[in-house]
PAFI-24761 format. One line per field, with one value per atom (N, C-alpha, C, O): x, y, z; residue in one letter. Coordinates in nm, 3 decimals, padded with zeros to 5 digits. Layout:
residues N
c1	c(X, ...)
c2	c(Y, ...)
c3	c(Z, ...)
type	c(a, ...)
//
This chain:
residues 176
c1	c(03.573, 03.582, 03.457, 03.398, 03.419, 03.303, 03.176, 03.090, 03.166, 03.049, 03.045, 02.939, 03.160, 03.167, 03.126, 03.056, 03.170, 03.133, 02.982, 02.920, 02.924, 02.779, 02.703, 02.608, 02.746, 02.680, 02.694, 02.600, 02.809, 02.831, 02.739, 02.685, 02.720, 02.631, 02.485, 02.412, 02.445, 02.308, 02.287, 02.184, 02.384, 02.372, 02.365, 02.286, 02.447, 02.444, 02.310, 02.256, 02.254, 02.123, 02.015, 01.933, 02.016, 01.915, 01.928, 01.828, 02.051, 02.072, 02.024, 01.962, 02.054, 02.010, 01.857, 01.797, 01.794, 01.648, 01.587, 01.490, 01.642, 01.591, 01.611, 01.521, 01.727, 01.753, 01.658, 01.607, 01.634, 01.541, 01.400, 01.330, 01.358, 01.224, 01.214, 01.112, 01.318, 01.318, 01.313, 01.241, 01.388, 01.386, 01.248, 01.197, 01.186, 01.051, 00.952, 00.867, 00.963, 00.872, 00.893, 00.796, 01.019, 01.046, 00.991, 00.948, 00.993, 00.940, 00.789, 00.734, 00.722, 00.578, 00.545, 00.433, 00.641, 00.615, 00.576, 00.638, 00.473, 00.419, 00.358, 00.345, 00.322, 00.253, 00.116, 00.095, 00.024, -00.106, -00.086, -00.005, -00.158, -00.151, -00.208, -00.313, -00.142, -00.197, -00.336, -00.355, -00.430, -00.568, -00.579, -00.506, -00.670, -00.701, -00.844, -00.901, -00.900, -01.030, -01.013, -00.973, -01.045, -01.034, -01.162, -01.245, -01.177, -01.284, -01.225, -01.117, -01.295, -01.246, -01.278, -01.340, -01.236, -01.255, -01.402, -01.435, -01.490, -01.634, -01.701, -01.823, -01.621, -01.675, -01.726, -01.782, -01.706, -01.749, -01.640, -01.521, -01.680, -01.584, -01.510, -01.571, -01.380, -01.294, -01.213, -01.122, -01.249, -01.181, -01.111, -01.174, -00.982, -00.905, -00.963, -00.974, -01.000, -01.052, -01.178, -01.211, -01.250, -01.373, -01.343, -01.434, -01.217, -01.179, -01.124, -01.073, -01.133, -01.085, -01.155, -01.275, -01.080, -01.134, -01.098, -01.117, -01.046, -01.002, -00.851, -00.791, -00.791, -00.652, -00.654, -00.724, -00.578, -00.580, -00.445, -00.339, -00.451, -00.334, -00.350, -00.437, -00.266, -00.269, -00.159, -00.040, -00.198, -00.104, -00.098, -00.197, 00.020, 00.046, 00.101, 00.194, 00.045, 00.084, 00.066, 00.016, 00.107, 00.085, 00.070, 00.118, 00.005, -00.023, 00.104, 00.106, 00.209, 00.333, 00.425, 00.532, 00.385, 00.468, 00.437, 00.331, 00.532, 00.511, 00.492, 00.400, 00.576, 00.553, 00.417, 00.358, 00.369, 00.236, 00.130, 00.040, 00.141, 00.040, 00.045, -00.053, 00.160, 00.171, 00.103, 00.033, 00.123, 00.070, -00.076, -00.144, -00.127, -00.266, -00.369, -00.462, -00.359, -00.455, -00.443, -00.542, -00.323, -00.304, -00.379, -00.445, -00.367, -00.438, -00.590, -00.662, -00.637, -00.781, -00.823, -00.930, -00.738, -00.767, -00.769, -00.854, -00.676, -00.675, -00.800, -00.853, -00.846, -00.968, -01.084, -01.164, -01.093, -01.198, -01.177, -01.272, -01.055, -01.023, -01.031, -01.091, -00.970, -00.957, -01.057, -01.070, -01.126, -01.223, -01.323, -01.348, -01.381, -01.477, -01.416, -01.488, -01.283, -01.215, -01.173, -01.104, -01.214, -01.181, -01.059, -00.982, -01.042, -00.929, -00.980, -01.084, -00.908, -00.949, -00.826, -00.732, -00.829, -00.727, -00.776, -00.894, -00.687, -00.715, -00.603, -00.486, -00.637, -00.538, -00.532, -00.635, -00.410, -00.388, -00.305, -00.186, -00.368, -00.296, -00.220, -00.276, -00.093, -00.010, 00.005, 00.095, -00.082, -00.084, -00.134, -00.204, -00.099, -00.144, -00.287, -00.356, -00.332, -00.464, -00.544, -00.493, -00.669, -00.748, -00.789, -00.820, -00.791, -00.840, -00.760, -00.821, -00.626, -00.553, -00.569, -00.570, -00.581, -00.600, -00.733, -00.740, -00.838, -00.971, -00.964, -01.018, -00.897, -00.885, -00.816, -00.860, -00.706, -00.633, -00.717, -00.718, -00.786, -00.872, -00.978, -01.006, -01.037, -01.138, -01.075, -01.129, -00.959, -00.892, -00.853, -00.865, -00.805, -00.762, -00.878, -00.861, -00.997, -01.117, -01.091, -01.120, -01.036, -01.006, -01.136, -01.229, -01.142, -01.262, -01.245, -01.312, -01.158, -01.135, -01.130, -01.106, -01.153, -01.155, -01.018, -00.915, -01.020, -00.899, -00.927, -01.031, -00.836, -00.846, -00.718, -00.616, -00.724, -00.607, -00.531, -00.589, -00.401, -00.316, -00.244, -00.258, -00.168, -00.089, 00.035, 00.054, 00.120, 00.245, 00.220, 00.294, 00.115, 00.087, 00.055, 00.106, -00.029, -00.059, 00.067, 00.095, 00.142, 00.266, 00.362, 00.425, 00.372, 00.461, 00.417, 00.501, 00.287, 00.237, 00.275, 00.280, 00.301, 00.344, 00.494, 00.541, 00.569, 00.715, 00.775, 00.895, 00.693, 00.743, 00.730, 00.771, 00.675, 00.659, 00.763, 00.738, 00.882, 00.994, 01.010, 01.088, 00.939, 00.942, 00.814, 00.755, 00.771, 00.647, 00.676, 00.772, 00.598, 00.488, 00.539, 00.654, 00.452, 00.477, 00.353, 00.243, 00.370, 00.258, 00.277, 00.386, 00.171, 00.169, 00.064, -00.043, 00.097, -00.003, -00.038, 00.049, -00.168, -00.221, -00.307, -00.396, -00.281, -00.356, -00.497, -00.536, -00.573, -00.714, -00.733, -00.843, -00.627, -00.633, -00.583, -00.573, -00.550, -00.504, -00.356, -00.311, -00.278, -00.134, -00.060, -00.090, 00.037, 00.117, 00.211, 00.291, 00.201, 00.284, 00.389, 00.483, 00.376, 00.477, 00.475, 00.374, 00.591, 00.608, 00.690, 00.795, 00.642, 00.711, 00.734, 00.639, 00.860, 00.898, 00.948, 01.034, 00.894, 00.939, 00.884, 00.795, 00.937, 00.892, 00.921, 01.035, 00.817, 00.829, 00.763, 00.661, 00.819, 00.759, 00.623, 00.617, 00.516, 00.382, 00.360, 00.273, 00.436, 00.424, 00.467, 00.412, 00.565, 00.610, 00.499, 00.471, 00.437, 00.327, 00.210, 00.152, 00.177, 00.063, 00.087, -00.007, 00.208, 00.239, 00.208, 00.149, 00.246, 00.220, 00.070, 00.020, -00.001, -00.147, -00.212, -00.294, -00.174, -00.233, -00.201, -00.285, -00.081, -00.042, -00.130, -00.178, -00.152, -00.236, -00.382, -00.451, -00.430, -00.568, -00.589, -00.701, -00.484, -00.495, -00.507, -00.550, -00.470, -00.482, -00.628, -00.704, -00.668, -00.808, -00.851, -00.771, -00.977, -01.035, -01.040, -01.041, -01.044, -01.044, -01.149, -01.117, -01.274, -01.377, -01.348, -01.383, -01.283, -01.247, -01.139, -01.138, -01.047, -00.942, -01.001, -00.959, -01.098, -01.156, -01.240, -01.249, -01.302, -01.381, -01.292, -01.334, -01.170, -01.079, -01.020, -00.968, -01.027, -00.966, -01.054, -01.017)
c2	c(00.536, 00.618, 00.705, 00.714, 00.769, 00.858, 00.778, 00.824, 00.660, 00.575, 00.531, 00.530, 00.496, 00.456, 00.571, 00.551, 00.692, 00.809, 00.833, 00.862, 00.820, 00.838, 00.734, 00.766, 00.607, 00.500, 00.524, 00.501, 00.571, 00.602, 00.712, 00.704, 00.815, 00.925, 00.878, 00.916, 00.795, 00.742, 00.657, 00.669, 00.571, 00.486, 00.571, 00.542, 00.676, 00.764, 00.834, 00.849, 00.878, 00.944, 00.848, 00.885, 00.726, 00.628, 00.593, 00.579, 00.580, 00.551, 00.667, 00.646, 00.789, 00.907, 00.917, 00.954, 00.885, 00.889, 00.787, 00.816, 00.666, 00.561, 00.601, 00.581, 00.656, 00.699, 00.812, 00.817, 00.903, 01.013, 00.963, 01.014, 00.863, 00.807, 00.735, 00.746, 00.661, 00.593, 00.695, 00.676, 00.804, 00.911, 00.972, 00.997, 00.998, 01.056, 00.963, 01.008, 00.833, 00.737, 00.733, 00.725, 00.737, 00.737, 00.863, 00.860, 00.975, 01.100, 01.094, 01.178, 00.997, 00.982, 00.925, 00.941, 00.859, 00.802, 00.913, 01.019, 00.886, 00.979, 01.105, 01.208, 01.095, 01.204, 01.152, 01.031, 01.244, 01.204, 01.131, 01.172, 01.023, 00.948, 01.034, 01.096, 01.039, 01.114, 01.062, 00.942, 01.152, 01.118, 01.079, 01.131, 00.989, 00.956, 00.906, 00.855, 00.921, 00.864, 00.795, 00.857, 00.667, 00.587, 00.506, 00.500, 00.446, 00.349, 00.211, 00.177, 00.132, -00.003, -00.091, -00.045, -00.214, -00.304, -00.334, -00.389, -00.300, -00.317, -00.188, -00.183, -00.083, 00.045, 00.135, 00.241, 00.094, 00.174, 00.273, 00.247, 00.386, 00.487, 00.435, 00.383, 00.451, 00.409, 00.531, 00.574, 00.585, 00.704, 00.665, 00.617, 00.687, 00.648, 00.712, 00.646, 00.838, 00.909, 00.848, 00.874, 00.769, 00.707, 00.600, 00.554, 00.561, 00.460, 00.521, 00.449, 00.653, 00.719, 00.656, 00.630, 00.631, 00.560, 00.412, 00.341, 00.366, 00.227, 00.224, 00.321, 00.111, 00.085, 00.032, -00.065, 00.096, 00.059, -00.001, 00.056, -00.115, -00.174, -00.142, -00.198, -00.053, -00.011, -00.085, -00.064, -00.173, -00.265, -00.240, -00.260, -00.197, -00.183, -00.316, -00.370, -00.368, -00.499, -00.505, -00.411, -00.617, -00.643, -00.793, -00.873, -00.829, -00.971, -01.052, -01.172, -00.988, -01.059, -01.073, -01.134, -01.017, -01.015, -01.137, -01.146, -01.233, -01.356, -01.331, -01.387, -01.247, -01.223, -01.158, -01.180, -01.078, -01.017, -01.125, -01.119, -01.224, -01.330, -01.420, -01.486, -01.422, -01.500, -01.426, -01.488, -01.294, -01.222, -01.181, -01.162, -01.166, -01.119, -01.212, -01.161, -01.345, -01.430, -01.414, -01.429, -01.385, -01.360, -01.233, -01.228, -01.129, -01.003, -01.026, -00.965, -01.114, -01.145, -01.214, -01.187, -01.303, -01.369, -01.266, -01.273, -01.170, -01.065, -00.978, -00.933, -00.955, -00.874, -00.942, -00.876, -01.075, -01.150, -01.145, -01.122, -01.167, -01.177, -01.043, -01.033, -00.941, -00.812, -00.706, -00.602, -00.732, -00.635, -00.588, -00.468, -00.680, -00.637, -00.546, -00.478, -00.546, -00.461, -00.327, -00.249, -00.300, -00.171, -00.175, -00.079, -00.284, -00.302, -00.308, -00.369, -00.243, -00.246, -00.260, -00.181, -00.361, -00.376, -00.305, -00.316, -00.234, -00.170, -00.210, -00.185, -00.271, -00.313, -00.215, -00.164, -00.189, -00.104, -00.183, -00.205, -00.224, -00.296, -00.196, -00.096, -00.223, -00.137, -00.195, -00.156, -00.289, -00.343, -00.237, -00.144, -00.250, -00.155, -00.180, -00.089, -00.303, -00.344, -00.404, -00.489, -00.362, -00.418, -00.564, -00.630, -00.616, -00.753, -00.857, -00.938, -00.858, -00.959, -00.936, -01.031, -00.810, -00.780, -00.838, -00.902, -00.816, -00.872, -01.025, -01.084, -01.086, -01.232, -01.281, -01.378, -01.215, -01.257, -01.235, -01.320, -01.123, -01.095, -01.205, -01.251, -01.245, -01.353, -01.486, -01.560, -01.516, -01.644, -01.656, -01.764, -01.546, -01.548, -01.523, -01.530, -01.494, -01.468, -01.357, -01.373, -01.245, -01.134, -01.069, -01.050, -01.036, -00.982, -00.836, -00.787, -00.767, -00.626, -00.550, -00.609, -00.418, -00.341, -00.332, -00.320, -00.339, -00.326, -00.226, -00.233, -00.134, -00.034, -00.037, -00.092, 00.023, 00.034, 00.161, 00.269, 00.147, 00.262, 00.307, 00.245, 00.414, 00.464, 00.532, 00.541, 00.581, 00.645, 00.765, 00.787, 00.841, 00.960, 00.923, 00.985, 00.822, 00.778, 00.722, 00.751, 00.642, 00.587, 00.696, 00.683, 00.802, 00.914, 00.980, 01.024, 00.989, 01.051, 00.969, 01.022, 00.842, 00.754, 00.727, 00.623, 00.820, 00.811, 00.733, 00.709, 00.693, 00.615, 00.467, 00.419, 00.396, 00.252, 00.188, 00.159, 00.166, 00.115, -00.036, -00.096, -00.096, -00.240, -00.283, -00.209, -00.404, -00.455, -00.585, -00.655, -00.617, -00.536, -00.417, -00.414, -00.320, -00.203, -00.184, -00.165, -00.190, -00.187, -00.078, -00.062, -00.003, 00.100, 00.064, 00.014, 00.089, 00.078, 00.218, 00.299, 00.246, 00.378, 00.366, 00.282, 00.452, 00.442, 00.497, 00.545, 00.491, 00.532, 00.681, 00.723, 00.760, 00.904, 00.939, 01.057, 00.838, 00.863, 00.891, 00.945, 00.854, 00.880, 00.750, 00.644, 00.760, 00.644, 00.609, 00.692, 00.486, 00.442, 00.339, 00.317, 00.276, 00.177, 00.164, 00.186, 00.127, 00.104, -00.023, -00.039, -00.114, -00.240, -00.251, -00.254, -00.258, -00.264, -00.405, -00.458, -00.464, -00.595, -00.707, -00.685, -00.825, -00.942, -00.922, -00.901, -00.930, -00.905, -01.018, -01.072, -01.056, -01.158, -01.107, -01.005, -01.175, -01.128, -01.122, -01.048, -01.198, -01.191, -01.054, -01.004, -00.994, -00.860, -00.759, -00.671, -00.772, -00.681, -00.701, -00.604, -00.828, -00.855, -00.799, -00.748, -00.807, -00.751, -00.601, -00.551, -00.531, -00.386, -00.359, -00.262, -00.443, -00.429, -00.443, -00.360, -00.546, -00.570, -00.457, -00.420, -00.403, -00.290, -00.169, -00.103, -00.140, -00.026, -00.049, 00.044, -00.172, -00.202, -00.190, -00.163, -00.209, -00.199, -00.054, -00.029, 00.041, 00.182, 00.224, 00.172, 00.318, 00.359, 00.424, 00.487, 00.409, 00.475, 00.625, 00.665, 00.709, 00.854, 00.904, 00.988, 00.856, 00.904, 00.858, 00.927, 00.741, 00.692, 00.781, 00.802, 00.832, 00.920, 01.050, 01.099, 01.106, 01.233, 01.216, 01.308, 01.098, 01.074, 01.055, 01.084, 01.005, 00.979, 01.107, 01.106, 01.216, 01.342, 01.415, 01.522)
c3	c(-02.401, -02.282, -02.267, -02.159, -02.377, -02.374, -02.342, -02.266, -02.402, -02.376, -02.229, -02.168, -02.175, -02.034, -01.943, -01.844, -01.977, -01.898, -01.904, -01.802, -02.023, -02.039, -01.959, -01.888, -01.970, -01.894, -01.744, -01.668, -01.702, -01.561, -01.512, -01.402, -01.593, -01.556, -01.549, -01.458, -01.645, -01.644, -01.519, -01.452, -01.487, -01.368, -01.242, -01.152, -01.235, -01.118, -01.106, -00.996, -01.220, -01.218, -01.169, -01.085, -01.221, -01.180, -01.032, -00.962, -00.985, -00.843, -00.756, -00.652, -00.798, -00.723, -00.724, -00.623, -00.837, -00.845, -00.751, -00.681, -00.751, -00.662, -00.516, -00.434, -00.485, -00.347, -00.309, -00.197, -00.402, -00.376, -00.352, -00.265, -00.429, -00.411, -00.277, -00.208, -00.240, -00.110, 00.002, 00.100, -00.012, 00.088, 00.096, 00.205, -00.021, -00.023, 00.045, 00.121, 00.019, 00.080, 00.232, 00.307, 00.276, 00.420, 00.485, 00.600, 00.412, 00.465, 00.486, 00.556, 00.427, 00.447, 00.584, 00.633, 00.647, 00.779, 00.875, 00.879, 00.953, 01.052, 00.989, 01.056, 00.861, 00.790, 00.746, 00.737, 00.720, 00.667, 00.534, 00.451, 00.516, 00.390, 00.278, 00.296, 00.163, 00.051, 00.013, -00.007, 00.004, -00.029, -00.176, -00.260, -00.205, -00.344, -00.354, -00.257, -00.472, -00.505, -00.640, -00.738, -00.644, -00.766, -00.783, -00.692, -00.898, -00.919, -00.891, -00.941, -00.810, -00.787, -00.908, -01.004, -00.903, -01.018, -01.045, -01.150, -00.952, -00.972, -01.016, -01.030, -01.038, -01.083, -00.972, -00.998, -00.847, -00.733, -00.694, -00.713, -00.639, -00.594, -00.470, -00.377, -00.472, -00.361, -00.317, -00.387, -00.200, -00.148, -00.019, 00.075, -00.014, 00.105, 00.231, 00.334, 00.223, 00.340, 00.398, 00.514, 00.321, 00.372, 00.478, 00.547, 00.490, 00.588, 00.717, 00.803, 00.730, 00.852, 00.971, 00.967, 01.078, 01.195, 01.193, 01.292, 01.078, 01.066, 01.045, 01.000, 01.079, 01.044, 00.901, 00.872, 00.813, 00.671, 00.631, 00.660, 00.565, 00.501, 00.353, 00.286, 00.302, 00.162, 00.090, 00.116, -00.003, -00.068, -00.218, -00.288, -00.267, -00.410, -00.459, -00.399, -00.569, -00.618, -00.769, -00.830, -00.829, -00.972, -00.991, -00.911, -01.100, -01.126, -01.151, -01.124, -01.201, -01.232, -01.111, -01.120, -00.998, -00.876, -00.790, -00.729, -00.786, -00.709, -00.559, -00.500, -00.495, -00.352, -00.325, -00.219, -00.419, -00.403, -00.394, -00.310, -00.480, -00.485, -00.362, -00.328, -00.296, -00.172, -00.057, 00.024, -00.048, 00.067, 00.053, 00.155, -00.068, -00.084, -00.019, 00.044, -00.029, 00.043, 00.196, 00.267, 00.244, 00.387, 00.426, 00.529, 00.341, 00.368, 00.368, 00.447, 00.280, 00.277, 00.408, 00.460, 00.459, 00.587, 00.700, 00.789, 00.697, 00.799, 00.788, 00.889, 00.665, 00.648, 00.720, 00.786, 00.705, 00.775, 00.927, 01.003, 00.969, 01.112, 01.183, 01.290, 01.126, 01.195, 01.149, 01.212, 01.039, 00.988, 01.092, 01.103, 01.171, 01.273, 01.380, 01.452, 01.390, 01.490, 01.430, 01.496, 01.306, 01.246, 01.156, 01.151, 01.084, 00.992, 00.849, 00.822, 00.757, 00.617, 00.527, 00.536, 00.441, 00.338, 00.212, 00.177, 00.146, 00.017, -00.076, -00.047, -00.189, -00.288, -00.403, -00.449, -00.450, -00.567, -00.666, -00.645, -00.775, -00.880, -00.966, -01.011, -00.987, -01.070, -01.211, -01.286, -01.246, -01.382, -01.479, -01.438, -01.605, -01.707, -01.751, -01.797, -01.736, -01.785, -01.669, -01.597, -01.651, -01.540, -01.558, -01.459, -01.679, -01.702, -01.622, -01.553, -01.630, -01.550, -01.400, -01.322, -01.359, -01.217, -01.171, -01.065, -01.250, -01.216, -01.204, -01.110, -01.300, -01.301, -01.174, -01.112, -01.135, -01.015, -00.889, -00.800, -00.881, -00.766, -00.752, -00.642, -00.864, -00.861, -00.823, -00.741, -00.883, -00.855, -00.708, -00.649, -00.649, -00.509, -00.412, -00.290, -00.468, -00.386, -00.282, -00.164, -00.331, -00.241, -00.194, -00.272, -00.067, -00.003, 00.036, 00.127, -00.032, -00.004, -00.136, -00.241, -00.131, -00.256, -00.321, -00.255, -00.454, -00.535, -00.646, -00.712, -00.665, -00.772, -00.854, -00.811, -00.970, -01.056, -01.019, -01.011, -00.998, -00.971, -01.097, -01.202, -01.085, -01.197, -01.141, -01.020, -01.232, -01.190, -01.099, -01.004, -01.128, -01.049, -00.904, -00.811, -00.885, -00.749, -00.683, -00.567, -00.758, -00.705, -00.660, -00.555, -00.738, -00.703, -00.574, -00.495, -00.551, -00.427, -00.305, -00.193, -00.326, -00.217, -00.222, -00.175, -00.278, -00.277, -00.391, -00.392, -00.487, -00.600, -00.572, -00.466, -00.665, -00.652, -00.742, -00.859, -00.684, -00.762, -00.749, -00.823, -00.660, -00.642, -00.574, -00.496, -00.605, -00.548, -00.475, -00.508, -00.377, -00.323, -00.243, -00.197, -00.227, -00.144, -00.058, -00.109, 00.073, 00.166, 00.269, 00.325, 00.293, 00.395, 00.500, 00.466, 00.626, 00.732, 00.776, 00.809, 00.776, 00.806, 00.931, 00.938, 01.029, 01.155, 01.141, 01.034, 01.247, 01.246, 01.215, 01.177, 01.233, 01.206, 01.067, 01.032, 00.986, 00.849, 00.837, 00.736, 00.940, 00.940, 00.907, 00.962, 00.816, 00.778, 00.893, 00.936, 00.942, 01.055, 01.018, 01.095, 00.902, 00.860, 00.709, 00.643, 00.656, 00.512, 00.495, 00.558, 00.410, 00.385, 00.235, 00.157, 00.194, 00.053, 00.022, 00.092, -00.084, -00.127, -00.041, 00.042, -00.062, 00.012, 00.160, 00.200, 00.241, 00.385, 00.460, 00.415, 00.573, 00.658, 00.705, 00.774, 00.669, 00.703, 00.854, 00.900, 00.931, 01.076, 01.128, 01.226, 01.063, 01.101, 01.072, 01.154, 00.956, 00.920, 01.016, 01.064, 01.045, 01.133, 01.272, 01.334, 01.323, 01.454, 01.455, 01.551, 01.349, 01.340, 01.327, 01.384, 01.252, 01.239, 01.377, 01.416, 01.450, 01.581, 01.679, 01.761, 01.669, 01.754, 01.725, 01.817, 01.597, 01.561, 01.600, 01.641, 01.588, 01.626, 01.777, 01.822, 01.853, 02.000, 02.047, 02.159, 01.961, 01.998, 01.992, 01.910, 02.078, 02.079, 01.948, 01.879, 01.917, 01.801, 01.829, 01.945, 01.725, 01.746, 01.845, 01.929, 01.837, 01.929, 02.072, 02.167, 02.088, 02.221, 02.282, 02.404, 02.198, 02.247, 02.300, 02.405, 02.229, 02.272, 02.399, 02.479, 02.418, 02.537, 02.661, 02.773, 02.639, 02.749, 02.807, 02.919, 02.734, 02.780, 02.875, 02.923)
type	c(x, x, x, x, x, x, x, x, x, x, x, x, x, x, x, x, x, x, x, x, x, x, x, x, x, x, x, x, x, x, x, x, x, x, x, x, x, x, x, x, x, x, x, x, x, x, x, x, x, x, x, x, x, x, x, x, x, x, x, x, x, x, x, x, x, x, x, x, x, x, x, x, x, x, x, x, x, x, x, x, x, x, x, x, x, x, x, x, x, x, x, x, x, x, x, x, x, x, x, x, x, x, x, x, x, x, x, x, x, x, x, x, x, x, x, x, x, x, x, x, x, x, x, x, x, x, x, x, x, x, x, x, x, x, x, x, x, x, x, x, x, x, x, x, x, x, x, x, x, x, x, x, x, x, x, x, x, x, x, x, x, x, x, x, x, x, x, x, x, x, x, x, x, x, x, x, x, x, x, x, x, x, x, x, x, x, x, x, x, x, x, x, x, x, x, x, x, x, x, x, x, x, x, x, x, x, x, x, x, x, x, x, x, x, x, x, x, x, x, x, x, x, x, x, x, x, x, x, x, x, x, x, x, x, x, x, x, x, x, x, x, x, x, x, x, x, x, x, x, x, x, x, x, x, x, x, x, x, x, x, x, x, x, x, x, x, x, x, x, x, x, x, x, x, x, x, x, x, x, x, x, x, x, x, x, x, x, x, x, x, x, x, x, x, x, x, x, x, x, x, x, x, x, x, x, x, x, x, x, x, x, x, x, x, x, x, x, x, x, x, x, x, x, x, x, x, x, x, x, x, x, x, x, x, x, x, x, x, x, x, x, x, x, x, x, x, x, x, x, x, x, x, x, x, x, x, x, x, x, x, x, x, x, x, x, x, x, x, x, x, x, x, x, x, x, x, x, x, x, x, x, x, x, x, x, x, x, x, x, x, x, x, x, x, x, x, x, x, x, x, x, x, x, x, x, x, x, x, x, x, x, x, x, x, x, x, x, x, x, x, x, x, x, x, x, x, x, x, x, x, x, x, x, x, x, x, x, x, x, x, x, x, x, x, x, x, x, x, x, x, x, x, x, x, x, x, x, x, x, x, x, x, x, x, x, x, x, x, x, x, x, x, x, x, x, x, x, x, x, x, x, x, x, x, x, x, x, x, x, x, x, x, x, x, x, x, x, x, x, x, x, x, x, x, x, x, x, x, x, x, x, x, x, x, x, x, x, x, x, x, x, x, x, x, x, x, x, x, x, x, x, x, x, x, x, x, x, x, x, x, x, x, x, x, x, x, x, x, x, x, x, x, x, x, x, x, x, x, x, x, x, x, x, x, x, x, x, x, x, x, x, x, x, x, x, x, x, x, x, x, x, x, x, x, x, x, x, x, x, x, x, x, x, x, x, x, x, x, x, x, x, x, x, x, x, x, x, x, x, x, x, x, x, x, x, x, x, x, x, x, x, x, x, x, x, x, x, x, x, x, x, x, x, x, x, x, x, x, x, x, x, x, x, x, x, x, x, x, x, x, x, x, x, x, x, x, x, x, x, x, x, x, x, x, x, x, x, x, x, x, x, x, x, x, x, x, x, x, x, x, x, x, x, x, x, x, x, x, x, x, x, x, x, x, x, x, x, x, x, x, x, x, x, x)
//
C-alpha cells in the first residue's frame, strides 16, 4: 500500500511537471523568443538575435530521433527555397555529445547552422520533453507557432509561408 502511494505521488509529480512545462511552452506564444548565443558545430558564434528581420524556424532535435531525421532534410530544402525571402533555419541538437550530431549534419548535408543545446536552453523554451520541438519566430523575434513531436511538414510550411508574406520590419515602418 505504501509503495503504491509513493508510486502514485511520483507519477502525479511527473504529470504535473510535464503539464507545467507544456503550459510554460504555450505561454511563449506571441512573446519574444528567449535570446541565446551558442557556438555552432563549426565553432562560430550563433546568436538568435542576429536573425532579427528574418522568419526563423528554430528546431530542437537529436540524432536518435527518427521524426527529426525525416524533417531535417525538408528544412534544408526550405532553407534553399525560402532563404532568399528572409527565412532562416536554426538547429539545436539536444545530444550529449557533438560528434554524432556533426556526423548526422554531414550525412544529411544540412545547409543551416546547428549548435548544441542543453537543459538550461531547453528550459528557457518551456522544457524540451519530446523531440522534435520546433518554433516559428517572426521577423520581429516573436514566437508565432510551436510544433511538438512528429508534425505534418505541410502544416509547418503553411505557417512559414504565412509569416514570410508579412512585411519586413522596415517595410512596416515605411507604410505608416
